Backbone as a chain_set.jsonl record, in Angstrom:
{"seq": "MVSMNKITIIGHLGRDPEMRYTPQGAAVTDFSVATSRRYTDGMGERREETDWFRVSAWRQLAELCNQYLQKGSLVYVEGRLHTRTYEANDGSTRFSNEVTASDVRFLNRPDRDGEGFSGSGLSGQSGGGFGGGPTEPDDLPF", "coords": {"N": [[-25.958, -20.233, -8.941], [-24.161, -17.419, -7.373], [-21.594, -15.399, -7.296], [-17.741, -14.007, -5.269], [-14.62, -12.53, -5.258], [-13.153, -10.182, -3.889], [-11.014, -8.133, -2.512], [-9.726, -5.864, -0.117], [-7.407, -3.729, 0.552], [-4.624, -1.176, 2.443], [-2.675, -0.685, 2.934], [1.294, 0.123, 3.129], [3.718, 0.836, 0.521], [6.164, -1.282, -0.309], [8.475, -0.887, -1.853], [9.527, 0.855, -4.733], [7.07, 1.509, -7.119], [7.399, -0.214, -10.485], [6.561, 0.004, -13.844], [5.642, -1.407, -17.083], [4.954, -2.978, -19.859], [2.789, -4.251, -22.413], [3.401, -7.052, -24.825], [1.015, -6.153, -26.228], [1.007, -3.878, -26.535], [-0.417, -2.118, -23.385], [-0.234, -0.416, -20.302], [1.051, -2.077, -16.735], [1.683, -1.793, -14.092], [3.633, -2.43, -11.322], [3.8, -3.226, -7.755], [4.364, -2.96, -3.947], [2.611, -4.207, -1.148], [2.549, -3.948, 1.742], [0.625, -4.406, 4.607], [0.32, -4.314, 8.39], [-1.004, -5.901, 12.158], [-1.662, -4.56, 14.651], [-1.135, -6.235, 18.038], [-1.825, -8.364, 21.481], [-0.392, -10.64, 22.716], [-0.958, -14.018, 24.253], [0.441, -14.009, 26.77], [0.409, -11.288, 27.731], [2.476, -10.127, 26.177], [3.635, -7.509, 23.158], [3.14, -7.734, 20.123], [3.975, -7.468, 16.522], [2.233, -8.19, 13.442], [3.039, -8.205, 9.62], [1.779, -8.723, 6.922], [2.373, -9.462, 3.212], [1.48, -7.575, 0.206], [1.843, -8.808, -3.423], [0.516, -6.376, -6.21], [-0.656, -5.538, -9.774], [-1.522, -3.025, -11.272], [-3.405, -2.078, -13.89], [-3.463, -0.331, -17.474], [-4.697, 2.72, -17.546], [-4.701, 2.949, -15.44], [-2.759, 2.014, -14.183], [-0.939, 3.681, -14.858], [-1.26, 5.832, -13.337], [-0.602, 4.946, -11.983], [2.533, 4.783, -11.43], [3.36, 7.379, -11.529], [2.557, 8.773, -9.805], [2.776, 7.623, -6.851], [5.657, 5.872, -4.151], [7.988, 4.554, -2.472], [7.138, 3.746, -0.072], [4.276, 5.367, -0.175], [1.189, 5.518, 1.278], [-1.511, 3.951, 1.113], [-4.277, 2.432, 0.22], [-5.761, 0.21, -1.898], [-8.611, -1.682, -3.863], [-9.175, -4.824, -4.717], [-9.28, -8.32, -6.702], [-8.217, -11.207, -5.674], [-5.169, -13.287, -5.619], [-4.033, -15.979, -4.613], [-0.797, -17.646, -4.748], [1.099, -20.537, -5.076], [4.319, -21.814, -4.172], [8.029, -23.351, -5.356], [10.617, -22.17, -3.977], [13.792, -21.969, -3.758], [15.347, -22.781, -1.933], [14.27, -25.575, -0.966], [11.153, -25.372, 0.08], [7.754, -24.784, 0.632], [6.131, -21.393, -0.493], [4.012, -19.522, -0.684], [2.005, -16.48, -2.478], [0.706, -13.764, -1.551], [-1.232, -11.85, -4.561], [-3.334, -9.223, -5.911], [-5.011, -7.525, -8.64], [-5.358, -5.058, -9.13], [-8.769, -3.317, -8.897], [-9.356, -1.062, -8.033], [-8.25, 2.238, -6.735], [-6.433, 3.963, -4.162], [-4.741, 7.39, -3.738], [-3.204, 7.919, -0.703], [-1.712, 9.59, 1.125], [-0.33, 12.833, 1.856], [-0.589, 16.199, 0.653], [2.709, 17.226, -1.357], [5.245, 19.752, -0.19], [6.112, 21.303, -2.363], [3.807, 20.187, -3.541], [3.945, 18.382, -5.579], [4.191, 14.776, -6.632], [1.383, 14.005, -4.745], [-1.772, 12.886, -3.422], [-4.099, 11.189, -2.552], [-6.602, 11.015, -4.319], [-9.577, 9.697, -5.799], [-8.923, 6.273, -7.611], [-9.902, 3.804, -10.009], [-9.235, 1.458, -12.342], [-11.661, -0.502, -14.712], [-11.957, -3.802, -15.85], [-12.77, -3.51, -19.204], [-9.937, -0.907, -18.943], [-10.893, 1.597, -18.045], [-11.157, 4.325, -16.493], [-12.567, 5.96, -13.006], [-12.422, 9.252, -11.939], [-9.16, 11.376, -11.592], [-6.378, 12.073, -10.676], [-6.441, 14.781, -7.807], [-6.701, 18.363, -7.799], [-4.328, 20.203, -5.236], [-5.104, 22.047, -4.805], [-7.804, 21.716, -4.283], [-7.847, 19.715, -2.186], [-9.013, 18.978, 0.572], [-7.887, 18.72, 2.74]], "CA": [[-25.41, -19.595, -8.328], [-23.489, -15.862, -7.242], [-19.863, -16.042, -6.068], [-17.647, -12.82, -5.408], [-13.653, -11.975, -5.333], [-12.434, -8.644, -3.57], [-10.209, -7.633, -0.995], [-9.72, -4.757, -0.019], [-5.816, -3.184, 1.11], [-4.331, -0.252, 2.986], [-1.494, 0.137, 3.632], [2.839, 0.703, 1.865], [4.14, 0.388, -0.523], [7.295, -1.473, 0.126], [9.042, -0.456, -3.166], [7.991, 1.627, -5.655], [6.73, 0.757, -8.522], [7.593, -0.429, -11.894], [5.914, 0.177, -15.098], [6.087, -1.884, -18.2], [3.933, -2.262, -21.5], [2.551, -5.993, -22.959], [2.583, -6.326, -26.335], [-0.377, -5.544, -27.142], [1.192, -1.856, -25.834], [-1.058, -2.595, -22.613], [0.463, -0.742, -19.605], [0.947, -2.979, -16.379], [2.273, -1.696, -12.909], [3.514, -4.249, -10.08], [4.221, -2.526, -6.661], [4.255, -4.093, -3.74], [1.843, -3.659, -0.34], [2.612, -4.325, 2.82], [0.243, -4.579, 5.792], [0.403, -4.472, 9.42], [-1.471, -5.64, 12.681], [-0.577, -4.914, 16.064], [-1.525, -7.134, 19.792], [-1.158, -8.223, 22.372], [-0.225, -11.916, 22.444], [-1.643, -14.422, 25.711], [1.277, -13.737, 27.962], [0.903, -9.456, 27.454], [3.389, -9.124, 24.944], [3.092, -6.731, 22.153], [3.05, -8.281, 19.238], [3.183, -7.336, 14.854], [2.352, -9.557, 12.199], [3.39, -7.911, 8.552], [1.427, -9.788, 5.26], [2.857, -8.439, 1.864], [0.516, -7.664, -1.793], [1.917, -8.322, -4.609], [-0.406, -5.665, -6.649], [-1.096, -5.376, -10.475], [-2.589, -2.257, -12.223], [-3.555, -2.503, -14.72], [-4.08, 0.466, -18.034], [-4.072, 4.451, -17.384], [-4.252, 3.136, -13.506], [-0.605, 1.265, -13.994], [0.37, 4.998, -15.639], [-1.324, 7.006, -12.829], [-0.371, 4.368, -10.473], [3.34, 4.625, -11.829], [3.073, 8.625, -11.498], [1.886, 9.747, -8.157], [2.951, 6.387, -5.543], [6.263, 5.85, -4.801], [8.035, 3.863, -2.294], [6.481, 4.234, 1.507], [2.854, 5.711, -0.417], [0.249, 4.585, 2.058], [-2.354, 3.099, -0.353], [-6.26, 2.201, -0.74], [-6.744, -1.245, -2.921], [-9.437, -2.716, -3.95], [-9.48, -5.929, -6.496], [-9.493, -9.427, -6.843], [-7.452, -12.176, -4.771], [-4.349, -14.53, -6.265], [-2.807, -16.82, -4.595], [0.159, -17.971, -6.168], [2.035, -21.589, -4.523], [5.353, -21.924, -5.359], [8.635, -23.249, -4.261], [11.213, -21.633, -3.397], [15.523, -22.233, -3.584], [16.074, -23.569, -0.482], [13.159, -26.892, -1.509], [9.744, -24.758, 0.72], [7.456, -24.221, -0.264], [5.956, -21.095, 0.055], [3.089, -18.381, -1.401], [2.609, -14.656, -2.813], [-0.847, -12.506, -2.762], [-1.738, -11.077, -5.51], [-4.245, -8.685, -6.316], [-5.133, -7.336, -9.647], [-6.67, -3.333, -8.122], [-9.455, -2.02, -9.817], [-9.361, 0.141, -7.567], [-6.419, 1.97, -5.413], [-6.804, 5.7, -3.691], [-3.684, 7.545, -2.74], [-3.95, 8.318, 1.026], [-1.0, 10.458, 1.573], [-1.017, 14.609, 2.135], [-0.135, 16.636, -0.395], [4.288, 17.528, -0.868], [4.959, 20.702, 0.244], [6.035, 21.016, -3.604], [2.45, 19.893, -4.495], [4.763, 17.177, -6.53], [3.306, 13.433, -5.784], [0.242, 13.85, -4.125], [-2.605, 11.959, -3.637], [-6.301, 12.159, -2.222], [-7.767, 11.528, -5.296], [-9.614, 8.053, -6.413], [-8.862, 6.333, -8.78], [-10.445, 3.143, -10.38], [-9.933, 1.01, -13.261], [-12.408, -2.188, -14.721], [-11.523, -4.415, -17.063], [-12.021, -2.141, -20.615], [-9.288, -0.061, -18.889], [-11.516, 2.914, -17.59], [-10.445, 4.378, -15.113], [-13.069, 6.771, -12.206], [-11.13, 10.161, -10.955], [-8.513, 11.165, -11.365], [-6.041, 13.732, -10.247], [-7.194, 15.616, -7.343], [-5.377, 19.261, -7.579], [-3.466, 19.724, -4.351], [-5.428, 23.657, -3.8], [-9.004, 21.214, -4.435], [-7.486, 19.111, -0.751], [-9.5, 19.187, 1.855], [-7.091, 19.204, 4.319]], "C": [[-23.923, -18.409, -8.295], [-22.017, -16.445, -6.384], [-19.461, -14.475, -6.248], [-16.426, -12.952, -5.125], [-13.062, -11.12, -4.7], [-12.273, -8.984, -2.021], [-9.954, -6.296, -1.552], [-8.649, -4.617, 1.105], [-5.076, -1.884, 1.712], [-3.591, -0.039, 3.843], [0.229, 0.851, 3.252], [2.736, 0.224, 1.602], [5.505, -0.59, 0.063], [8.65, -1.609, -1.432], [8.641, 0.642, -3.693], [8.055, 1.182, -6.724], [7.366, 0.708, -10.089], [6.878, -1.41, -13.005], [6.413, -1.196, -16.227], [4.893, -2.406, -19.66], [3.419, -3.579, -21.72], [2.357, -6.126, -23.717], [2.009, -6.747, -27.344], [-0.332, -4.296, -27.132], [0.175, -1.265, -24.269], [0.054, -1.764, -21.026], [0.351, -1.608, -18.459], [2.382, -2.271, -15.833], [2.464, -2.101, -11.796], [4.139, -3.169, -8.918], [3.271, -3.614, -5.421], [3.654, -3.651, -2.155], [1.973, -4.264, 0.9], [1.25, -3.419, 4.27], [0.413, -4.992, 6.988], [-0.551, -4.141, 10.713], [-1.141, -5.642, 14.69], [-1.518, -5.706, 16.994], [-1.397, -8.085, 20.68], [-1.512, -9.742, 22.109], [-1.054, -12.798, 23.822], [-0.455, -13.847, 26.853], [1.46, -12.51, 27.922], [2.048, -9.1, 26.846], [2.932, -8.813, 23.521], [3.663, -7.238, 21.131], [2.824, -7.353, 17.487], [2.891, -7.437, 13.903], [2.267, -8.092, 10.654], [2.856, -9.268, 7.361], [2.054, -8.752, 3.71], [2.317, -8.224, 1.469], [0.662, -7.453, -2.034], [0.066, -7.256, -5.699], [-0.351, -5.012, -7.903], [-1.83, -4.54, -10.818], [-2.075, -2.607, -12.945], [-3.713, -0.553, -16.251], [-3.606, 1.524, -18.238], [-4.038, 4.33, -15.957], [-2.96, 3.033, -12.834], [-0.13, 2.505, -14.013], [0.05, 5.352, -14.961], [-0.666, 6.633, -12.024], [0.986, 4.227, -9.974], [4.114, 6.088, -11.52], [2.918, 8.832, -10.088], [2.352, 8.365, -7.205], [5.203, 6.303, -5.748], [6.604, 4.584, -3.466], [7.901, 4.311, -0.582], [4.876, 5.17, 1.193], [2.079, 4.886, 0.675], [-1.007, 4.375, 0.921], [-3.843, 2.319, -0.336], [-6.52, 1.594, -2.127], [-7.396, -1.773, -3.405], [-8.838, -3.346, -5.536], [-9.618, -7.077, -6.015], [-8.503, -10.233, -6.432], [-7.228, -13.178, -5.5], [-3.931, -14.666, -5.189], [-1.861, -17.725, -5.029], [1.512, -18.948, -4.872], [3.118, -21.428, -4.844], [6.866, -22.604, -4.882], [9.85, -23.408, -4.318], [12.747, -22.418, -3.781], [15.761, -23.541, -2.167], [14.412, -25.085, -0.938], [11.521, -26.12, -0.718], [9.313, -24.673, 0.232], [6.103, -22.861, 0.358], [4.62, -19.987, -1.135], [2.288, -16.996, -1.517], [0.969, -14.607, -2.902], [-1.107, -12.111, -3.513], [-2.818, -10.637, -5.715], [-4.366, -7.792, -7.958], [-6.473, -5.949, -9.298], [-6.779, -3.589, -9.435], [-10.166, -1.126, -9.537], [-8.409, 1.365, -6.937], [-6.937, 3.93, -5.427], [-5.406, 5.959, -3.091], [-4.09, 8.073, -1.402], [-2.709, 8.872, 0.911], [-1.347, 11.923, 1.655], [0.576, 15.052, 0.526], [1.808, 16.505, 0.03], [3.488, 19.154, -0.455], [4.979, 21.62, -1.569], [4.693, 21.408, -4.805], [2.706, 18.732, -5.43], [4.446, 15.625, -5.648], [1.883, 13.257, -4.877], [-0.342, 13.345, -3.847], [-3.971, 12.54, -2.613], [-7.193, 11.786, -3.095], [-8.385, 9.749, -5.109], [-9.602, 7.673, -7.718], [-9.06, 4.697, -9.652], [-10.202, 2.665, -11.738], [-11.066, -0.359, -13.621], [-11.413, -2.378, -15.449], [-11.32, -4.114, -18.164], [-11.049, -1.7, -19.623], [-9.502, 1.868, -18.797], [-10.655, 3.392, -16.957], [-11.985, 5.662, -14.399], [-12.416, 8.077, -11.598], [-10.091, 10.523, -11.728], [-7.771, 12.509, -10.993], [-7.042, 14.444, -9.02], [-6.633, 17.096, -7.18], [-5.244, 19.869, -6.689], [-4.226, 20.685, -3.599], [-7.176, 22.81, -3.588], [-9.165, 19.723, -2.889], [-8.683, 19.23, 0.126], [-9.014, 19.31, 3.417], [-5.868, 20.149, 4.249]], "O": [[-22.92, -18.529, -8.998], [-21.625, -17.248, -5.537], [-20.137, -13.683, -6.905], [-16.5, -13.873, -4.313], [-11.881, -11.269, -5.015], [-12.8, -9.549, -1.063], [-9.938, -5.784, -2.672], [-8.751, -5.111, 2.228], [-4.922, -1.325, 0.626], [-3.599, 0.479, 4.96], [0.308, 2.072, 3.12], [2.069, -0.794, 1.786], [5.689, -0.348, 1.256], [9.471, -2.495, -1.668], [7.685, 1.331, -3.338], [8.963, 0.538, -7.249], [7.748, 1.724, -10.67], [6.679, -2.617, -13.139], [7.464, -1.817, -16.073], [4.079, -1.611, -20.129], [3.833, -4.242, -20.769], [1.289, -5.664, -24.118], [2.132, -7.268, -28.452], [-1.226, -3.553, -27.539], [0.079, -0.05, -24.096], [1.02, -2.43, -20.655], [-0.598, -2.344, -18.724], [3.478, -2.121, -16.373], [1.473, -2.205, -11.074], [4.95, -2.322, -9.293], [2.337, -4.409, -5.529], [4.222, -2.633, -1.762], [1.326, -5.304, 1.022], [1.16, -2.245, 4.628], [0.716, -6.185, 7.011], [-0.994, -3.005, 10.886], [-0.645, -6.398, 15.525], [-2.698, -5.799, 16.655], [-0.451, -8.806, 20.365], [-2.519, -10.13, 21.517], [-1.841, -12.077, 24.435], [-0.87, -13.193, 27.81], [2.643, -12.194, 28.05], [2.578, -7.992, 26.924], [2.161, -9.484, 22.835], [4.893, -7.22, 21.178], [1.794, -6.728, 17.233], [3.353, -6.576, 13.154], [1.48, -7.152, 10.768], [3.393, -10.344, 7.098], [2.022, -7.541, 3.493], [1.441, -8.572, 2.26], [0.542, -6.229, -2.092], [-1.11, -7.62, -5.683], [-0.033, -3.831, -7.76], [-3.01, -4.892, -10.825], [-0.989, -3.165, -13.102], [-4.144, 0.429, -15.647], [-2.545, 1.731, -18.827], [-3.553, 5.195, -15.227], [-2.366, 3.456, -11.842], [0.907, 2.755, -13.398], [0.996, 6.123, -14.805], [-0.059, 7.381, -11.257], [1.221, 3.83, -8.833], [5.323, 6.067, -11.286], [3.95, 9.241, -9.556], [1.38, 8.506, -6.464], [5.893, 6.514, -6.745], [5.746, 3.715, -3.314], [8.609, 5.172, -0.06], [4.305, 5.637, 2.178], [2.349, 3.706, 0.899], [-0.986, 4.956, -0.164], [-4.154, 1.578, -1.269], [-7.127, 2.051, -3.095], [-6.892, -2.868, -3.651], [-8.417, -2.926, -6.614], [-10.076, -7.134, -4.873], [-7.5, -9.861, -7.041], [-8.068, -13.915, -6.016], [-3.43, -13.714, -4.591], [-2.242, -18.643, -5.755], [2.377, -18.443, -4.157], [3.24, -20.839, -5.918], [6.984, -22.348, -3.684], [10.361, -24.485, -4.626], [12.646, -23.6, -4.111], [16.189, -24.647, -1.836], [13.453, -24.379, -1.248], [10.57, -26.637, -1.305], [9.698, -24.443, -0.914], [5.329, -23.1, 1.284], [4.696, -19.999, -2.364], [1.966, -16.474, -0.45], [0.202, -15.074, -3.745], [-1.825, -11.299, -2.93], [-3.671, -11.521, -5.778], [-3.228, -7.427, -8.255], [-7.702, -5.889, -9.249], [-6.072, -3.844, -10.41], [-11.081, -0.521, -10.094], [-7.425, 0.727, -6.561], [-7.463, 4.709, -6.221], [-4.868, 5.222, -2.264], [-5.181, 8.575, -1.131], [-2.375, 8.189, -0.057], [-2.521, 12.274, 1.542], [1.603, 14.671, -0.036], [2.282, 16.019, 1.057], [2.344, 19.604, -0.391], [4.078, 22.379, -1.923], [4.486, 22.067, -5.824], [1.774, 18.168, -6.004], [4.468, 15.432, -4.432], [1.564, 12.155, -4.429], [0.373, 12.361, -3.659], [-4.485, 13.583, -2.207], [-8.39, 12.031, -2.946], [-7.822, 8.843, -4.495], [-10.019, 8.285, -8.702], [-7.927, 4.376, -10.012], [-10.849, 3.294, -12.575], [-11.242, -1.182, -12.723], [-10.418, -1.709, -15.729], [-10.178, -4.195, -18.617], [-11.348, -2.557, -18.791], [-8.849, 2.846, -19.161], [-9.501, 2.983, -16.831], [-12.506, 6.291, -15.32], [-11.776, 7.834, -10.575], [-10.059, 9.881, -12.777], [-8.25, 13.642, -10.975], [-8.238, 14.635, -9.237], [-5.908, 17.114, -6.185], [-6.167, 20.681, -6.761], [-4.315, 20.661, -2.371], [-7.841, 23.323, -2.689], [-10.154, 19.03, -2.651], [-9.208, 20.289, -0.217], [-9.403, 19.69, 4.521], [-5.3, 20.502, 5.283]]}, "num_chains": 1, "name": "protein.A"}
């Protein structure tokens, strides 16, 4: 029987990425992404729901995410979803949505000075490879 665990999210980073290295030397970058949904409830009131995802990128993808992403960046993330349950300090049960990224695309437009630009597609496979790389600002279609 075939099975699949794949999630795609587009949202904004809630904090700057944090990179570390495993004892084996593999780079890991963690960041949080917020996705929002606006709707009108049954009473006619406008509502907004925000879901938070903890994202981990590995190896070369981790290094690129750490270099080009920052708090507020708009990002496309594709990967595997893990839901973790834990008990908070107040005794309540909490859930955490965690994504192991296999593909990250930077969706922001370039800065005026060319630093921190995005729009390139970056993907990391479990073997640590990635497809593509940062696009030069002059090559961007906008």
